[in-house]
C-alpha positions as CSV (number, residue, x, y, z in Angstrom):
1,E,-81.0,93.4,-74.9
2,R,-80.5,93.5,-71.3
3,I,-76.7,91.8,-72.6
4,L,-76.1,94.9,-74.4
5,H,-77.3,97.5,-71.8
6,N,-74.8,94.8,-69.5
7,L,-70.9,95.4,-71.8
8,S,-72.1,98.7,-71.9
9,I,-72.3,98.7,-68.3
10,L,-69.0,97.0,-68.4
11,F,-67.3,99.2,-72.0
12,E,-68.6,102.5,-70.2
13,R,-69.4,102.8,-73.9
14,T,-73.4,102.8,-74.5
15,F,-74.7,100.2,-77.9
16,A,-77.9,100.5,-78.5
17,T,-77.4,97.7,-81.6
18,A,-75.3,94.3,-81.8
19,Q,-74.1,96.5,-85.5
20,E,-72.3,99.3,-82.7
21,L,-71.1,96.2,-80.5
22,N,-69.5,94.8,-83.2
23,R,-67.7,98.6,-84.5
24,Y,-66.2,99.4,-81.0
25,R,-65.0,95.5,-81.5
26,R,-62.9,96.2,-84.2
27,E,-61.9,99.6,-83.3
28,V,-60.6,97.2,-80.5
29,T,-58.9,95.1,-81.8
30,A,-57.5,97.1,-84.8
31,R,-55.8,99.2,-81.6
32,T,-54.6,96.2,-80.2
33,N,-52.9,95.2,-83.8
34,R,-51.1,98.3,-84.1
35,V,-49.3,98.1,-80.5
36,A,-49.1,94.8,-80.8
37,D,-46.8,95.6,-84.5
38,G,-44.8,98.0,-82.3
39,M,-43.4,96.4,-79.9
40,V,-42.4,93.6,-82.4
41,D,-40.5,96.1,-84.8
42,A,-39.5,97.2,-81.2
43,I,-37.6,93.6,-80.6
């Protein structure tokens, strides 16, 4: 629980459960992949 609290502060987003943290991780990964794909297409 303390880890979720600390990560909530770090990412400026509330994580009440590990499931919410994993959902956020998947969102960030998907966004990063889209940006990376766009950069590859631009080269």
